[in-house]
Structure formats: C-alpha cells, structure tokens
py3Dmol code that shows the C-alpha trace and the ligand (Angstrom):
import py3Dmol

protein = """\
ATOM      1  CA  MET A   1     -51.349  82.184  -8.712  1.00  0.00           C
ATOM      2  CA  GLY A   2     -52.580  79.525 -11.072  1.00  0.00           C
ATOM      3  CA  HIS A   3     -49.540  78.284 -12.791  1.00  0.00           C
ATOM      4  CA  ASP A   4     -46.970  79.825 -10.374  1.00  0.00           C
ATOM      5  CA  GLY A   5     -48.877  78.404  -7.429  1.00  0.00           C
ATOM      6  CA  LEU A   6     -48.812  75.010  -9.134  1.00  0.00           C
ATOM      7  CA  ALA A   7     -45.087  75.115  -9.676  1.00  0.00           C
ATOM      8  CA  ARG A   8     -44.478  76.054  -6.064  1.00  0.00           C
ATOM      9  CA  VAL A   9     -46.741  73.298  -4.738  1.00  0.00           C
ATOM     10  CA  LYS A  10     -45.087  70.685  -6.926  1.00  0.00           C
ATOM     11  CA  ARG A  11     -41.699  71.802  -5.606  1.00  0.00           C
ATOM     12  CA  GLU A  12     -42.884  71.502  -2.052  1.00  0.00           C
ATOM     13  CA  ILE A  13     -44.274  68.077  -2.738  1.00  0.00           C
ATOM     14  CA  GLU A  14     -40.852  67.034  -4.074  1.00  0.00           C
ATOM     15  CA  GLU A  15     -39.124  68.415  -1.047  1.00  0.00           C
ATOM     16  CA  ALA A  16     -41.526  66.810   1.421  1.00  0.00           C
ATOM     17  CA  ALA A  17     -41.264  63.422  -0.425  1.00  0.00           C
ATOM     18  CA  ARG A  18     -37.463  63.603  -0.438  1.00  0.00           C
ATOM     19  CA  ALA A  19     -37.381  64.435   3.273  1.00  0.00           C
ATOM     20  CA  ALA A  20     -39.620  61.395   3.956  1.00  0.00           C
ATOM     21  CA  GLY A  21     -37.438  59.125   1.784  1.00  0.00           C
ATOM     22  CA  ARG A  22     -40.382  58.747  -0.666  1.00  0.00           C
ATOM     23  CA  ASP A  23     -40.644  59.065  -4.438  1.00  0.00           C
ATOM     24  CA  ALA A  24     -42.638  62.270  -5.318  1.00  0.00           C
ATOM     25  CA  ALA A  25     -44.287  60.196  -8.058  1.00  0.00           C
ATOM     26  CA  SER A  26     -46.120  58.232  -5.366  1.00  0.00           C
ATOM     27  CA  VAL A  27     -48.036  61.407  -4.380  1.00  0.00           C
ATOM     28  CA  THR A  28     -50.910  62.446  -6.645  1.00  0.00           C
ATOM     29  CA  LEU A  29     -51.572  66.182  -6.587  1.00  0.00           C
ATOM     30  CA  ILE A  30     -55.312  66.960  -6.798  1.00  0.00           C
ATOM     31  CA  ALA A  31     -55.763  70.705  -7.676  1.00  0.00           C
ATOM     32  CA  VAL A  32     -58.964  71.679  -5.849  1.00  0.00           C
ATOM     33  CA  SER A  33     -60.735  74.027  -8.283  1.00  0.00           C
ATOM     34  CA  LYS A  34     -64.045  74.445  -6.381  1.00  0.00           C
ATOM     35  CA  THR A  35     -65.475  77.947  -6.795  1.00  0.00           C
ATOM     36  CA  PHE A  36     -62.950  78.819  -9.501  1.00  0.00           C
ATOM     37  CA  ALA A  37     -64.047  79.453 -13.090  1.00  0.00           C
ATOM     38  CA  GLU A  38     -62.828  77.831 -16.245  1.00  0.00           C
ATOM     39  CA  ALA A  39     -60.678  80.908 -16.950  1.00  0.00           C
ATOM     40  CA  ASP A  40     -58.698  80.200 -13.728  1.00  0.00           C
ATOM     41  CA  ILE A  41     -58.480  76.498 -14.346  1.00  0.00           C
ATOM     42  CA  VAL A  42     -57.303  76.465 -17.968  1.00  0.00           C
ATOM     43  CA  PRO A  43     -53.831  77.897 -17.254  1.00  0.00           C
ATOM     44  CA  VAL A  44     -53.316  75.189 -14.654  1.00  0.00           C
ATOM     45  CA  ILE A  45     -54.328  72.498 -17.143  1.00  0.00           C
ATOM     46  CA  ALA A  46     -51.998  74.106 -19.710  1.00  0.00           C
ATOM     47  CA  ALA A  47     -49.170  73.888 -17.224  1.00  0.00           C
ATOM     48  CA  GLY A  48     -49.635  70.131 -17.143  1.00  0.00           C
ATOM     49  CA  GLN A  49     -51.935  69.475 -14.177  1.00  0.00           C
ATOM     50  CA  ARG A  50     -54.365  66.634 -14.850  1.00  0.00           C
ATOM     51  CA  HIS A  51     -56.082  65.767 -11.480  1.00  0.00           C
ATOM     52  CA  PHE A  52     -58.692  68.197 -10.233  1.00  0.00           C
ATOM     53  CA  GLY A  53     -61.000  68.156  -7.217  1.00  0.00           C
ATOM     54  CA  GLU A  54     -64.491  69.541  -6.813  1.00  0.00           C
ATOM     55  CA  ASN A  55     -66.724  69.412  -3.719  1.00  0.00           C
ATOM     56  CA  ARG A  56     -70.135  69.736  -5.359  1.00  0.00           C
ATOM     57  CA  VAL A  57     -71.601  67.535  -8.064  1.00  0.00           C
ATOM     58  CA  GLN A  58     -73.767  70.333  -9.477  1.00  0.00           C
ATOM     59  CA  GLU A  59     -70.897  72.827  -9.860  1.00  0.00           C
ATOM     60  CA  ALA A  60     -68.697  70.096 -11.427  1.00  0.00           C
ATOM     61  CA  LYS A  61     -71.387  69.214 -13.934  1.00  0.00           C
ATOM     62  CA  GLY A  62     -71.384  72.777 -15.156  1.00  0.00           C
ATOM     63  CA  LYS A  63     -67.651  73.254 -15.374  1.00  0.00           C
ATOM     64  CA  TRP A  64     -65.996  70.023 -16.434  1.00  0.00           C
ATOM     65  CA  PRO A  65     -67.687  68.324 -19.412  1.00  0.00           C
ATOM     66  CA  GLY A  66     -66.484  71.058 -21.802  1.00  0.00           C
ATOM     67  CA  LEU A  67     -62.953  71.020 -20.409  1.00  0.00           C
ATOM     68  CA  ARG A  68     -62.836  67.261 -20.649  1.00  0.00           C
ATOM     69  CA  ARG A  69     -63.756  67.302 -24.303  1.00  0.00           C
ATOM     70  CA  GLN A  70     -60.636  69.442 -24.873  1.00  0.00           C
ATOM     71  CA  TRP A  71     -58.441  67.459 -22.534  1.00  0.00           C
ATOM     72  CA  PRO A  72     -59.673  63.836 -22.457  1.00  0.00           C
ATOM     73  CA  ASP A  73     -56.925  62.729 -19.996  1.00  0.00           C
ATOM     74  CA  LEU A  74     -58.239  64.972 -17.131  1.00  0.00           C
ATOM     75  CA  ARG A  75     -59.159  63.128 -13.959  1.00  0.00           C
ATOM     76  CA  LEU A  76     -61.905  64.468 -11.783  1.00  0.00           C
ATOM     77  CA  HIS A  77     -62.175  63.835  -7.999  1.00  0.00           C
ATOM     78  CA  LEU A  78     -65.202  64.381  -5.830  1.00  0.00           C
ATOM     79  CA  ILE A  79     -63.870  65.500  -2.455  1.00  0.00           C
ATOM     80  CA  GLY A  80     -67.033  66.905  -0.893  1.00  0.00           C
ATOM     81  CA  PRO A  81     -70.042  65.172   0.786  1.00  0.00           C
ATOM     82  CA  LEU A  82     -72.235  63.136  -1.574  1.00  0.00           C
ATOM     83  CA  GLN A  83     -76.002  62.953  -1.110  1.00  0.00           C
ATOM     84  CA  THR A  84     -77.540  59.612  -2.128  1.00  0.00           C
ATOM     85  CA  ASN A  85     -79.843  61.344  -4.657  1.00  0.00           C
ATOM     86  CA  LYS A  86     -76.726  62.561  -6.528  1.00  0.00           C
ATOM     87  CA  THR A  87     -75.009  59.122  -6.615  1.00  0.00           C
ATOM     88  CA  ALA A  88     -75.869  58.372 -10.271  1.00  0.00           C
ATOM     89  CA  GLU A  89     -74.509  61.710 -11.458  1.00  0.00           C
ATOM     90  CA  ALA A  90     -71.423  61.399  -9.355  1.00  0.00           C
ATOM     91  CA  VAL A  91     -70.550  57.941 -10.652  1.00  0.00           C
ATOM     92  CA  ALA A  92     -71.142  59.158 -14.179  1.00  0.00           C
ATOM     93  CA  LEU A  93     -68.934  62.238 -13.847  1.00  0.00           C
ATOM     94  CA  PHE A  94     -66.091  61.548 -11.393  1.00  0.00           C
ATOM     95  CA  ASP A  95     -63.032  59.292 -11.746  1.00  0.00           C
ATOM     96  CA  ALA A  96     -62.663  59.157  -7.932  1.00  0.00           C
ATOM     97  CA  ILE A  97     -65.015  59.696  -4.987  1.00  0.00           C
ATOM     98  CA  HIS A  98     -63.317  60.493  -1.711  1.00  0.00           C
ATOM     99  CA  SER A  99     -66.410  60.799   0.533  1.00  0.00           C
ATOM    100  CA  ILE A 100     -67.912  57.352   1.006  1.00  0.00           C
ATOM    101  CA  ASP A 101     -68.967  57.505   4.679  1.00  0.00           C
ATOM    102  CA  ARG A 102     -72.218  55.619   5.310  1.00  0.00           C
ATOM    103  CA  PRO A 103     -73.870  52.254   4.511  1.00  0.00           C
ATOM    104  CA  LYS A 104     -76.709  53.679   2.399  1.00  0.00           C
ATOM    105  CA  LEU A 105     -74.240  55.657   0.222  1.00  0.00           C
ATOM    106  CA  ALA A 106     -72.043  52.582  -0.164  1.00  0.00           C
ATOM    107  CA  ALA A 107     -75.027  50.606  -1.331  1.00  0.00           C
ATOM    108  CA  MET A 108     -76.121  53.299  -3.808  1.00  0.00           C
ATOM    109  CA  VAL A 109     -72.594  53.645  -5.212  1.00  0.00           C
ATOM    110  CA  ALA A 110     -72.333  49.869  -5.638  1.00  0.00           C
ATOM    111  CA  ARG A 111     -75.652  49.857  -7.494  1.00  0.00           C
ATOM    112  CA  GLU A 112     -74.572  52.665  -9.887  1.00  0.00           C
ATOM    113  CA  ILE A 113     -71.175  51.105 -10.559  1.00  0.00           C
ATOM    114  CA  GLU A 114     -73.063  48.042 -11.637  1.00  0.00           C
ATOM    115  CA  ALA A 115     -75.715  49.898 -13.660  1.00  0.00           C
ATOM    116  CA  GLN A 116     -73.334  52.264 -15.413  1.00  0.00           C
ATOM    117  CA  ASN A 117     -70.371  49.891 -15.684  1.00  0.00           C
ATOM    118  CA  ARG A 118     -68.088  52.675 -14.489  1.00  0.00           C
ATOM    119  CA  ARG A 119     -65.515  52.154 -11.763  1.00  0.00           C
ATOM    120  CA  PRO A 120     -64.430  55.376 -10.007  1.00  0.00           C
ATOM    121  CA  GLN A 121     -61.720  54.976  -7.402  1.00  0.00           C
ATOM    122  CA  LEU A 122     -63.333  54.986  -4.034  1.00  0.00           C
ATOM    123  CA  PHE A 123     -62.030  56.422  -0.771  1.00  0.00           C
ATOM    124  CA  ILE A 124     -63.749  56.067   2.601  1.00  0.00           C
ATOM    125  CA  GLN A 125     -63.895  59.377   4.551  1.00  0.00           C
ATOM    126  CA  VAL A 126     -62.997  58.968   8.259  1.00  0.00           C
ATOM    127  CA  ASN A 127     -63.986  61.685  10.766  1.00  0.00           C
ATOM    128  CA  ILE A 128     -60.527  61.451  12.219  1.00  0.00           C
ATOM    129  CA  GLY A 129     -60.978  64.223  14.843  1.00  0.00           C
ATOM    130  CA  ARG A 130     -64.376  62.852  15.923  1.00  0.00           C
ATOM    131  CA  GLU A 131     -65.955  66.277  15.261  1.00  0.00           C
ATOM    132  CA  ALA A 132     -69.745  66.529  15.531  1.00  0.00           C
ATOM    133  CA  GLN A 133     -70.032  68.817  12.482  1.00  0.00           C
ATOM    134  CA  LYS A 134     -67.830  66.810  10.144  1.00  0.00           C
ATOM    135  CA  ALA A 135     -68.707  64.076   7.674  1.00  0.00           C
ATOM    136  CA  GLY A 136     -66.962  60.728   7.801  1.00  0.00           C
ATOM    137  CA  VAL A 137     -67.199  57.436   9.531  1.00  0.00           C
ATOM    138  CA  ASP A 138     -66.095  57.424  13.186  1.00  0.00           C
ATOM    139  CA  PRO A 139     -62.529  56.034  13.523  1.00  0.00           C
ATOM    140  CA  ASP A 140     -63.827  53.291  15.885  1.00  0.00           C
ATOM    141  CA  SER A 141     -66.242  52.076  13.182  1.00  0.00           C
ATOM    142  CA  ALA A 142     -63.826  52.374  10.274  1.00  0.00           C
ATOM    143  CA  ASP A 143     -62.639  48.746  10.207  1.00  0.00           C
ATOM    144  CA  GLY A 144     -66.257  47.500  10.201  1.00  0.00           C
ATOM    145  CA  PHE A 145     -67.333  50.005   7.524  1.00  0.00           C
ATOM    146  CA  ILE A 146     -64.418  49.050   5.279  1.00  0.00           C
ATOM    147  CA  ALA A 147     -65.352  45.428   5.577  1.00  0.00           C
ATOM    148  CA  LEU A 148     -69.036  46.195   4.858  1.00  0.00           C
ATOM    149  CA  CYS A 149     -68.062  48.122   1.682  1.00  0.00           C
ATOM    150  CA  ARG A 150     -65.850  45.316   0.472  1.00  0.00           C
ATOM    151  CA  GLU A 151     -67.691  42.194   1.523  1.00  0.00           C
ATOM    152  CA  GLY A 152     -71.231  43.494   1.784  1.00  0.00           C
ATOM    153  CA  HIS A 153     -71.219  45.567  -1.418  1.00  0.00           C
ATOM    154  CA  GLY A 154     -68.368  44.136  -3.459  1.00  0.00           C
ATOM    155  CA  LEU A 155     -66.654  47.531  -3.687  1.00  0.00           C
ATOM    156  CA  THR A 156     -63.005  47.949  -4.410  1.00  0.00           C
ATOM    157  CA  ILE A 157     -61.714  50.469  -1.907  1.00  0.00           C
ATOM    158  CA  ALA A 158     -58.673  52.497  -2.927  1.00  0.00           C
ATOM    159  CA  GLY A 159     -57.996  54.105   0.438  1.00  0.00           C
ATOM    160  CA  LEU A 160     -59.064  56.453   3.180  1.00  0.00           C
ATOM    161  CA  MET A 161     -59.602  60.164   3.256  1.00  0.00           C
ATOM    162  CA  CYS A 162     -59.644  62.656   6.167  1.00  0.00           C
ATOM    163  CA  ILE A 163     -59.863  66.351   7.016  1.00  0.00           C
ATOM    164  CA  PRO A 164     -58.230  66.871  10.378  1.00  0.00           C
ATOM    165  CA  PRO A 165     -59.642  69.470  12.841  1.00  0.00           C
ATOM    166  CA  ALA A 166     -58.840  73.023  11.757  1.00  0.00           C
ATOM    167  CA  ASP A 167     -56.912  74.280  14.794  1.00  0.00           C
ATOM    168  CA  ALA A 168     -54.915  71.303  15.902  1.00  0.00           C
ATOM    169  CA  ASP A 169     -51.648  69.653  14.894  1.00  0.00           C
ATOM    170  CA  PRO A 170     -52.670  67.490  11.980  1.00  0.00           C
ATOM    171  CA  ARG A 171     -49.832  65.018  12.295  1.00  0.00           C
ATOM    172  CA  PRO A 172     -51.324  62.636  14.880  1.00  0.00           C
ATOM    173  CA  HIS A 173     -54.527  62.576  12.789  1.00  0.00           C
ATOM    174  CA  PHE A 174     -52.642  61.765   9.579  1.00  0.00           C
ATOM    175  CA  GLU A 175     -50.735  59.059  11.430  1.00  0.00           C
ATOM    176  CA  GLU A 176     -53.940  57.542  12.812  1.00  0.00           C
ATOM    177  CA  LEU A 177     -55.542  57.477   9.386  1.00  0.00           C
ATOM    178  CA  ALA A 178     -52.402  55.666   8.084  1.00  0.00           C
ATOM    179  CA  ARG A 179     -52.749  53.093  10.908  1.00  0.00           C
ATOM    180  CA  ILE A 180     -56.404  52.442  10.167  1.00  0.00           C
ATOM    181  CA  ALA A 181     -55.586  51.975   6.434  1.00  0.00           C
ATOM    182  CA  ARG A 182     -52.657  49.670   7.152  1.00  0.00           C
ATOM    183  CA  ARG A 183     -54.607  47.254   9.324  1.00  0.00           C
ATOM    184  CA  SER A 184     -57.176  46.799   6.492  1.00  0.00           C
ATOM    185  CA  GLY A 185     -54.536  46.455   3.845  1.00  0.00           C
ATOM    186  CA  LEU A 186     -55.433  49.764   2.185  1.00  0.00           C
ATOM    187  CA  THR A 187     -52.641  51.705   0.394  1.00  0.00           C
ATOM    188  CA  GLY A 188     -54.399  54.927  -0.616  1.00  0.00           C
ATOM    189  CA  LEU A 189     -54.321  57.938   1.771  1.00  0.00           C
ATOM    190  CA  SER A 190     -56.120  61.075   0.648  1.00  0.00           C
ATOM    191  CA  MET A 191     -54.924  63.667   3.146  1.00  0.00           C
ATOM    192  CA  GLY A 192     -53.248  67.039   3.237  1.00  0.00           C
ATOM    193  CA  MET A 193     -54.544  70.430   2.030  1.00  0.00           C
ATOM    194  CA  SER A 194     -52.827  73.812   1.381  1.00  0.00           C
ATOM    195  CA  GLY A 195     -51.830  74.321   5.050  1.00  0.00           C
ATOM    196  CA  ASP A 196     -50.601  70.853   5.805  1.00  0.00           C
ATOM    197  CA  PHE A 197     -49.726  68.754   2.754  1.00  0.00           C
ATOM    198  CA  PRO A 198     -46.020  68.404   3.615  1.00  0.00           C
ATOM    199  CA  ALA A 199     -46.949  66.879   7.013  1.00  0.00           C
ATOM    200  CA  ALA A 200     -49.463  64.568   5.253  1.00  0.00           C
ATOM    201  CA  ILE A 201     -46.753  63.399   2.805  1.00  0.00           C
ATOM    202  CA  ALA A 202     -44.424  62.686   5.767  1.00  0.00           C
ATOM    203  CA  ALA A 203     -47.198  60.503   7.176  1.00  0.00           C
ATOM    204  CA  GLY A 204     -47.734  58.616   3.873  1.00  0.00           C
ATOM    205  CA  ALA A 205     -50.278  60.604   1.850  1.00  0.00           C
ATOM    206  CA  THR A 206     -50.759  59.193  -1.685  1.00  0.00           C
ATOM    207  CA  HIS A 207     -53.236  61.952  -2.669  1.00  0.00           C
ATOM    208  CA  VAL A 208     -52.990  65.570  -1.499  1.00  0.00           C
ATOM    209  CA  ARG A 209     -55.933  67.944  -2.142  1.00  0.00           C
ATOM    210  CA  VAL A 210     -54.570  71.425  -2.646  1.00  0.00           C
ATOM    211  CA  GLY A 211     -56.739  74.440  -3.536  1.00  0.00           C
ATOM    212  CA  SER A 212     -55.800  77.918  -2.331  1.00  0.00           C
ATOM    213  CA  ALA A 213     -52.041  77.361  -2.543  1.00  0.00           C
ATOM    214  CA  ILE A 214     -52.534  76.869  -6.300  1.00  0.00           C
ATOM    215  CA  PHE A 215     -55.553  79.059  -7.183  1.00  0.00           C
ATOM    216  CA  GLY A 216     -55.375  81.731  -4.496  1.00  0.00           C
ATOM    217  CA  ALA A 217     -57.952  82.591  -1.880  1.00  0.00           C
ATOM    218  CA  ARG A 218     -61.475  81.450  -2.693  1.00  0.00           C
ATOM    219  CA  PRO A 219     -64.149  84.224  -3.000  1.00  0.00           C
ATOM    220  CA  GLY A 220     -65.693  84.714   0.473  1.00  0.00           C
ATOM    221  CA  HIS A 221     -62.519  83.442   2.333  1.00  0.00           C
TER     222      HIS A 221
END
"""
ligand_1 = """\
15
PLP
C -61.623 72.847 -0.191
C -61.009 71.525 0.120
C -59.627 71.252 -0.002
C -58.634 72.313 -0.397
O -58.429 73.270 0.569
P -57.282 74.329 0.551
O -57.037 74.677 1.950
O -57.774 75.441 -0.300
O -56.115 73.669 -0.041
C -59.222 69.972 0.313
N -60.099 68.996 0.675
C -61.408 69.207 0.812
C -62.306 68.147 1.255
C -61.962 70.504 0.533
O -63.217 70.712 0.698
"""
view = py3Dmol.view(width=600, height=400)
view.addModel(protein, "pdb")
view.setStyle({"model": 0}, {"cartoon": {"style": "trace"}})
view.addModel(ligand_1, "xyz")
view.setStyle({"model": 1}, {"stick": {}})
view.zoomTo()
view.show()
C-alpha cells in the first residue's frame, strides 16, 4: 500500500479519464489520510502526492503542521463535517473545505475568511441520496443554498461535493450532482471514493477523495 496504492489509483484515474474523453489533469486526486499516521503518509508525499484529505479538524491539527513545514506545497482538504465552533481553526488550517452545508456555517466561514484574510476553496455538500443520517443540503434546496452562499455571504463557491448511498449504484447520484452544479454555473465536482472513483470521473468529477485504495484498510474497518 502507500506508494504502490498511489501508483495504481493514478493509473486507474488515467484510464477512467481516457475512457470519458477527458484529460486526467482535470481530476485532482485527494489522498484521504484520516486515521493514518505520519509514517504512513510520508512515503505517499515522497512519491509525489500533494493533495490530502482529513475528516476531523482536531486530528489534522496534530498531523499536518509539521509535514507542511517540510513540504510547503502540500494542499490540505477538509472532507468531513465542520462544527461551527471549529470554523476559525478550519479556515486557518485547510486549503479547501468540502462540507459547507448550512446557512449558519456559511455565515461563520464568510466571517473567518474576512477576519483571517485566507481563502480556502469551498465546496457545498449535497445529501444526494436524501439520507436521514447524512450531512449535506437537500438536493431540492441546493440551488437556493448556493445562491445564499454567493449573494448572501459573498462566498466564492468552487463546486459541489457528495457521498452517495453506500449500497446503491452511485452513477445516477453523480449525474444528479453534476446537473445541480451545471445549472448554477459551478465547475467543481468533489465526488468518488475508493469504490467508485472511475464512475465519478465518467460523470465529471474534478476532485476524487480516495483513502483505502491508497493507504489500505483503516483500523476498525
Ligand atoms: C473516508 C472518506 C473518503 C475516502 O474513503 P475510501 O473509501 O477509503 O476511499 C472519502 N470521502 C469522505 C467524505 C470520507 O469521509
């Protein structure tokens, strides 16, 4: 795993992009390093990977500042839910936040962007499968929420993010996310994980978030 997994995932991204008539360079691979230690992450950085994803602010704060001093060109993505009381830390630490999903959070992020003069890329998370237990704005409210973020809070939105239901064909969900993005003129699509990133690339993903296919099974999984 680690650097072999990375090479394999990159090959599969190239194949999926080619099959879709897309340039593989239009797909950013985010290596999801949550739960993995620095010793697991360093070989992947050494193999050339620069974008990494974490799902918890606290964990990322412990792991990444040291690595970033060594590799200043690393890019860190928050892909997990963000509590409003962690907004300041998240804006300070992350280069992209993929989980904007409610008005209060949008307001807090806007305030911190202003206060810190830092501009992380922002993705709005859509609960594409309308699952009760999942974070994300309802697909029917997405257009309104995108407009609120842009016009109400002056946020620049890079795109949309989703996690499709676990046991269903993800393709219709990826396609729906792409449609919602298109009608608001958004070009970024953060979708696709270890089990389904080729399908996400076929549907237009610009950011795939891949963990276990690179790092191996997470402890407890
Ligand atoms: C953990 C996680 C991933 C990566 O999952 P894998 O199946 O290990 O690739 C992607 N996106 C989010 C939001 C995650 O929490």
